[in-house]
VOPAGU-2260 file (C-alpha; in pm, 1 decimal, decimal comma):
REM VOPAGU-2260
SITE   aa  ch    i         X         Y         Z
SITE  MET   A    0    7124,5   -4553,9   -2650,2
SITE  LEU   A    1    7209,6   -4918,9   -2705,5
SITE  LEU   A    2    7042,1   -5119,1   -2982,0
SITE  VAL   A    3    7084,1   -5481,1   -3085,1
SITE  GLN   A    4    7002,6   -5585,1   -3442,7
SITE  ILE   A    5    6932,5   -5948,6   -3529,3
SITE  SER   A    6    6776,8   -6110,8   -3833,2
SITE  ASP   A    7    6716,9   -6432,6   -4021,3
SITE  VAL   A    8    6635,2   -6658,8   -3728,3
SITE  HIS   A    9    6476,5   -6915,7   -3965,1
SITE  CYS   A   10    6281,7   -7130,4   -3719,8
SITE  GLY   A   11    6245,4   -7462,6   -3898,5
SITE  PRO   A   12    6500,0   -7707,1   -4045,4
SITE  GLN   A   13    6777,0   -7442,4   -4067,2
SITE  PHE   A   14    6739,6   -7331,1   -3703,1
SITE  GLN   A   15    7020,4   -7402,0   -3454,1
SITE  PRO   A   16    6867,1   -7388,9   -3102,8
SITE  GLU   A   17    7196,1   -7401,0   -2913,1
SITE  VAL   A   18    7330,0   -7103,9   -3109,8
SITE  PHE   A   19    7013,0   -6904,7   -3051,5
SITE  GLU   A   20    7020,1   -6980,9   -2677,1
SITE  LYS   A   21    7373,8   -6843,5   -2659,5
SITE  ALA   A   22    7267,6   -6527,9   -2845,3
SITE  VAL   A   23    6974,9   -6482,4   -2604,2
SITE  ASP   A   24    7205,1   -6503,3   -2302,4
SITE  GLU   A   25    7451,1   -6254,6   -2451,7
SITE  ILE   A   26    7186,9   -6004,0   -2559,7
SITE  ASN   A   27    6997,6   -6020,1   -2230,9
SITE  ALA   A   28    7325,9   -5945,8   -2051,3
SITE  LEU   A   29    7362,9   -5631,1   -2263,7
SITE  ASN   A   30    7015,5   -5508,3   -2158,0
SITE  PRO   A   31    6966,3   -5302,5   -2476,3
SITE  ASP   A   32    6716,0   -5019,8   -2504,6
SITE  ALA   A   33    6569,1   -5202,2   -2803,8
SITE  LEU   A   34    6610,5   -5533,4   -2982,3
SITE  ILE   A   35    6527,7   -5500,4   -3351,3
SITE  VAL   A   36    6443,8   -5827,0   -3528,1
SITE  LEU   A   37    6461,0   -5781,9   -3903,4
SITE  GLY   A   38    6252,0   -6063,3   -4040,9
SITE  ASP   A   39    6272,5   -6421,4   -4162,3
SITE  LEU   A   40    6172,6   -6549,1   -3822,4
SITE  THR   A   41    6052,2   -6865,1   -3998,0
SITE  GLU   A   42    6173,5   -7079,0   -4286,4
SITE  ASP   A   43    5844,3   -7133,7   -4468,5
SITE  GLY   A   44    5579,4   -6928,2   -4288,1
SITE  LEU   A   45    5420,0   -7236,9   -4130,8
SITE  LEU   A   46    5207,5   -7229,9   -3815,7
SITE  THR   A   47    5444,7   -7457,1   -3623,1
SITE  GLU   A   48    5738,1   -7233,2   -3719,6
SITE  PHE   A   49    5559,0   -6920,3   -3601,0
SITE  GLN   A   50    5477,8   -7093,8   -3274,3
SITE  MET   A   51    5845,1   -7178,8   -3236,1
SITE  ALA   A   52    5953,2   -6824,6   -3326,0
SITE  LYS   A   53    5715,1   -6673,1   -3069,3
SITE  LYS   A   54    5846,4   -6906,3   -2800,0
SITE  GLU   A   55    6209,7   -6829,9   -2884,9
SITE  LEU   A   56    6170,8   -6450,6   -2903,2
SITE  CYS   A   57    5991,2   -6446,2   -2568,7
SITE  LYS   A   58    6323,5   -6549,4   -2414,5
SITE  PHE   A   59    6457,9   -6198,5   -2468,7
SITE  HIS   A   60    6417,5   -5958,7   -2178,5
SITE  THR   A   61    6436,3   -5618,2   -2340,7
SITE  LYS   A   62    6266,8   -5284,7   -2292,0
SITE  ASN   A   63    6149,6   -5277,7   -2653,2
SITE  LEU   A   64    6113,9   -5574,9   -2888,3
SITE  ILE   A   65    6065,1   -5450,6   -3243,5
SITE  VAL   A   66    5984,6   -5713,7   -3506,8
SITE  CYS   A   67    5930,7   -5690,8   -3881,4
SITE  SER   A   68    5851,1   -5959,8   -4136,5
SITE  GLY   A   69    6072,6   -6112,9   -4401,9
SITE  ASN   A   70    6003,4   -6284,6   -4731,9
SITE  HIS   A   71    6024,3   -6632,2   -4574,8
SITE  ASP   A   72    5759,2   -6532,1   -4320,0
SITE  TYR   A   73    5515,7   -6453,4   -4600,6
SITE  ARG   A   74    5539,3   -6796,2   -4763,2
SITE  SER   A   75    5256,9   -7052,7   -4736,5
SITE  THR   A   76    5008,6   -6774,9   -4641,4
SITE  GLY   A   77    5235,5   -6686,4   -4350,3
SITE  TYR   A   78    5130,2   -6325,1   -4401,5
SITE  LEU   A   79    4800,3   -6425,6   -4236,8
SITE  LEU   A   80    4988,2   -6559,1   -3934,1
SITE  PHE   A   81    5253,0   -6294,1   -3885,6
SITE  GLN   A   82    5018,6   -6028,3   -3747,7
SITE  GLN   A   83    4863,8   -6283,5   -3513,7
SITE  PHE   A   84    5197,4   -6369,0   -3354,8
SITE  PHE   A   85    5383,8   -6039,8   -3399,6
SITE  PRO   A   86    5154,4   -5734,3   -3425,0
SITE  PHE   A   87    5330,8   -5484,1   -3647,5
SITE  LYS   A   88    5421,2   -5153,2   -3483,4
SITE  GLN   A   89    5572,6   -4920,4   -3739,5
SITE  VAL   A   90    5688,8   -4634,7   -3514,9
SITE  THR   A   91    5866,4   -4667,5   -3180,9
SITE  GLU   A   92    5991,1   -4363,9   -2989,7
SITE  ILE   A   93    6275,7   -4422,4   -2746,7
SITE  ALA   A   94    6430,8   -4129,3   -2559,0
SITE  ASP   A   95    6562,3   -3891,4   -2826,5
SITE  ALA   A   96    6529,0   -4143,5   -3110,6
SITE  VAL   A   97    6254,5   -4279,1   -3334,7
SITE  ILE   A   98    6268,3   -4620,8   -3499,0
SITE  VAL   A   99    6054,2   -4661,2   -3811,2
SITE  LEU   A  100    5984,8   -5004,3   -3961,8
SITE  LEU   A  101    5918,6   -5051,7   -4330,9
SITE  SER   A  102    5726,4   -5355,0   -4451,4
SITE  SER   A  103    5897,7   -5491,6   -4762,5
SITE  ALA   A  104    5778,7   -5855,5   -4766,1
SITE  ARG   A  105    5511,6   -5962,2   -5015,2
SITE  PRO   A  106    5328,2   -6298,5   -5030,8
SITE  ASP   A  107    5530,8   -6570,7   -5203,2
SITE  ARG   A  108    5788,8   -6327,5   -5342,0
SITE  ASP   A  109    6157,8   -6321,2   -5256,4
SITE  ASP   A  110    6213,2   -5966,0   -5373,6
SITE  GLY   A  111    6107,7   -5671,2   -5159,5
SITE  GLU   A  112    5882,8   -5374,7   -5228,9
SITE  VAL   A  113    5801,6   -5070,8   -5018,0
SITE  GLY   A  114    5535,5   -4930,0   -5246,7
SITE  HIS   A  115    5432,8   -4575,6   -5333,0
SITE  ARG   A  116    5182,6   -4530,6   -5049,4
SITE  GLN   A  117    5418,4   -4656,8   -4780,5
SITE  ASN   A  118    5696,3   -4438,0   -4919,8
SITE  LEU   A  119    5469,0   -4133,4   -4895,1
SITE  TRP   A  120    5386,2   -4235,8   -4537,5
SITE  LEU   A  121    5758,8   -4265,4   -4465,8
SITE  LYS   A  122    5822,1   -3910,7   -4586,6
SITE  ARG   A  123    5539,7   -3768,9   -4374,0
SITE  THR   A  124    5639,3   -3967,5   -4067,2
SITE  LEU   A  125    6009,4   -3880,2   -4075,7
SITE  GLY   A  126    5918,1   -3518,7   -4146,8
SITE  ARG   A  127    5755,7   -3495,4   -3802,8
SITE  TYR   A  128    6080,5   -3570,5   -3620,6
SITE  HIS   A  129    6318,8   -3279,3   -3649,4
SITE  ASP   A  130    6510,0   -3309,0   -3323,0
SITE  ARG   A  131    6537,1   -3686,6   -3289,4
SITE  CYS   A  132    6779,0   -3949,2   -3412,0
SITE  LYS   A  133    6595,7   -4114,2   -3703,8
SITE  ILE   A  134    6643,4   -4487,7   -3757,6
SITE  VAL   A  135    6474,8   -4684,6   -4036,8
SITE  ALA   A  136    6464,6   -5065,7   -4032,2
SITE  ILE   A  137    6365,2   -5296,8   -4317,3
SITE  HIS   A  138    6412,9   -5666,8   -4390,8
SITE  HIS   A  139    6526,2   -5641,8   -4752,6
SITE  HIS   A  140    6844,4   -5465,0   -4854,3
SITE  LEU   A  141    6828,6   -5131,5   -5033,2
SITE  VAL   A  142    7182,0   -5158,0   -5173,1
SITE  PRO   A  143    7339,9   -5484,1   -5300,1
SITE  VAL   A  144    7567,2   -5662,9   -5053,7
SITE  PRO   A  145    7902,9   -5817,1   -5154,7
SITE  ASP   A  146    7968,1   -6191,9   -5146,9
SITE  THR   A  147    7599,9   -6282,6   -5181,3
SITE  GLY   A  148    7586,2   -6400,6   -5540,9
SITE  LEU   A  149    7351,5   -6291,6   -5816,2
SITE  ASP   A  150    7137,8   -6010,3   -5677,7
SITE  LEU   A  151    6787,7   -6004,3   -5821,0
SITE  ILE   A  152    6590,5   -5973,0   -5499,0
SITE  THR   A  153    6663,3   -5629,6   -5355,8
SITE  VAL   A  154    6385,2   -5377,7   -5296,1
SITE  VAL   A  155    6239,4   -5315,5   -5641,6
SITE  ASP   A  156    6167,9   -4948,5   -5564,9
SITE  ALA   A  157    6490,2   -4892,3   -5369,5
SITE  GLY   A  158    6575,5   -4571,3   -5556,3
SITE  ASP   A  159    6258,9   -4394,9   -5441,8
SITE  VAL   A  160    6305,7   -4516,5   -5084,5
SITE  LEU   A  161    6669,6   -4407,0   -5069,9
SITE  LEU   A  162    6571,6   -4063,9   -5199,0
SITE  SER   A  163    6317,6   -4031,7   -4917,2
SITE  LEU   A  164    6578,1   -4134,5   -4658,8
SITE  ILE   A  165    6830,5   -3883,6   -4787,0
SITE  HIS   A  166    6569,3   -3608,4   -4793,9
SITE  ALA   A  167    6466,0   -3688,0   -4435,6
SITE  LYS   A  168    6830,0   -3684,6   -4317,9
SITE  VAL   A  169    6805,4   -4018,0   -4140,5
SITE  ASN   A  170    7086,8   -4117,9   -3905,8
SITE  LEU   A  171    7085,0   -4494,6   -3959,7
SITE  VAL   A  172    6930,4   -4764,7   -4179,0
SITE  LEU   A  173    6919,3   -5129,7   -4069,5
SITE  CYS   A  174    6870,8   -5423,7   -4308,2
SITE  GLY   A  175    6877,5   -5803,9   -4297,1
SITE  HIS   A  176    6788,1   -6064,0   -4560,1
SITE  ARG   A  177    7123,0   -6151,1   -4719,9
SITE  HIS   A  178    7283,3   -6332,1   -4423,8
SITE  ARG   A  179    7597,2   -6125,5   -4478,6
SITE  PRO   A  180    7701,4   -5864,0   -4220,5
SITE  TRP   A  181    7814,2   -5547,2   -4393,6
SITE  ARG   A  182    7805,5   -5170,1   -4379,4
SITE  TRP   A  183    7773,8   -4912,1   -4651,1
SITE  ASN   A  184    7802,1   -4537,6   -4593,9
SITE  LEU   A  185    7555,4   -4350,0   -4813,3
SITE  GLU   A  186    7540,9   -3971,1   -4812,9
SITE  ASN   A  187    7552,9   -3892,7   -4437,8
SITE  PHE   A  188    7419,3   -4216,4   -4290,2
SITE  PRO   A  189    7533,9   -4579,9   -4258,8
SITE  ILE   A  190    7335,2   -4876,7   -4389,2
SITE  VAL   A  191    7415,9   -5163,7   -4153,3
SITE  HIS   A  192    7336,0   -5520,8   -4258,1
SITE  SER   A  193    7305,7   -5809,7   -4013,8
SITE  GLY   A  194    7406,2   -6169,0   -4073,5
SITE  THR   A  195    7200,4   -6466,3   -3964,7
SITE  VAL   A  196    7178,6   -6505,5   -3588,4
SITE  SER   A  197    7085,6   -6873,8   -3578,4
SITE  SER   A  198    7047,9   -7044,5   -3916,7
SITE  LYS   A  199    7294,3   -7268,6   -4101,2
SITE  ARG   A  200    7272,4   -7068,4   -4422,3
SITE  PHE   A  201    7575,6   -6841,2   -4458,6
SITE  ARG   A  202    7688,7   -6610,4   -4738,1
SITE  GLY   A  203    8037,6   -6465,9   -4739,0
SITE  PHE   A  204    8059,2   -6466,0   -4359,0
SITE  PHE   A  205    8049,1   -6811,2   -4207,4
SITE  ARG   A  206    7958,7   -6757,9   -3845,3
SITE  ASN   A  207    7632,8   -6668,6   -3670,0
SITE  SER   A  208    7625,9   -6308,7   -3556,0
SITE  TYR   A  209    7426,1   -6003,5   -3457,1
SITE  ASN   A  210    7499,9   -5630,3   -3440,9
SITE  ILE   A  211    7548,6   -5404,8   -3140,3
SITE  ILE   A  212    7482,5   -5037,3   -3209,3
SITE  ASN   A  213    7563,7   -4750,2   -2978,1
SITE  ILE   A  214    7414,7   -4409,9   -3058,4
SITE  LYS   A  215    7524,9   -4097,9   -2875,4
SITE  ASP   A  216    7453,4   -3739,8   -2981,3
SITE  GLY   A  217    7340,6   -3866,7   -3321,3
SITE  LYS   A  218    7669,5   -4048,8   -3381,9
SITE  VAL   A  219    7638,8   -4418,4   -3473,3
SITE  ASP   A  220    7893,4   -4679,2   -3366,7
SITE  ALA   A  221    7812,0   -5026,4   -3504,7
SITE  GLU   A  222    7990,8   -5348,4   -3414,1
SITE  LEU   A  223    7939,8   -5709,1   -3514,3
SITE  LYS   A  224    7920,7   -5971,4   -3240,7
SITE  ILE   A  225    7997,8   -6333,7   -3318,3
SITE  VAL   A  226    7759,1   -6556,0   -3122,0
SITE  GLY   A  227    7980,1   -6701,1   -2850,4
SITE  GLY   A  228    8283,2   -6515,6   -2983,0
SITE  GLU   A  229    8451,1   -6182,6   -3043,4
SITE  THR   A  230    8318,8   -5836,2   -3120,1
SITE  ILE   A  231    8442,2   -5676,4   -3443,3
SITE  LYS   A  232    8419,4   -5317,2   -3565,0
SITE  PHE   A  233    8250,5   -5282,9   -3903,0
SITE  ASP   A  234    8540,6   -5063,6   -4014,4
SITE  LYS   A  235    8762,5   -5370,6   -3981,7
SITE  ILE   A  236    8520,0   -5598,5   -4166,9
SITE  VAL   A  237    8496,0   -5360,4   -4461,3
SITE  ALA   A  238    8869,9   -5282,6   -4463,9
SITE  GLU   A  239    8970,7   -5649,6   -4462,8
SITE  ARG   A  240    8731,2   -5736,8   -4746,0
SITE  THR   A  241    8835,3   -5444,5   -4964,7
SITE  SER   A  242    9205,2   -5515,3   -4906,4
SITE  THR   A  243    9144,2   -5870,9   -5027,7
SITE  ILE   A  244    9010,1   -5727,2   -5352,1
SITE  LYS   A  245    9317,1   -5505,1   -5395,6
SITE  THR   A  246    9562,1   -5793,9   -5361,9
SITE  ILE   A  247    9395,0   -6013,6   -5625,4
């Protein structure tokens, strides 16, 4: 199964249309089984930005377009618009896999929250899938990401969510939000973070990118793709950054 993970489109003043067009062409050529868009489709949750985001995302030709909201989308009462433009589907079954979206955005807040009721729902939902590859996607990060500055806006109840994921024996967690591609390995599953696909706002990694994820027999192979450039294994990204720390 082939998945593509993008996030932080930021339609509005930060949006770079020529970069996004290039990403669309590249991703359409891959013909992924699913394209997962992890929030911040807009800069300020404005109607004109949602209209732009809808128009831009319709350029993708994919079997499954899976979209969740980000904190920027919930600004300026954007939470009232998001469902109108992108109806939220929390569970998508594809072949031998299930992709579960968590809603972490809250109106006019930059931090994320899953909440007790949604966490209970997550446990019940994942508990129904014993023989499938289990993938959970969320806009906010559950574990702090390096090179992103002072971190006060992670998921406030991340500990409870991580415990549920470990208990459910998930195979993969996907996050966006911090504009910094990265990968952590936690227990027996990777947490793969995407950078920004089309905005000018970079943190620690100064090129627009998206992630290409191959899953076979439950094994996850994640790579980072520079828009208009090379493909890089996450092992290399992590190794190069940690070796920089060792030499200081």
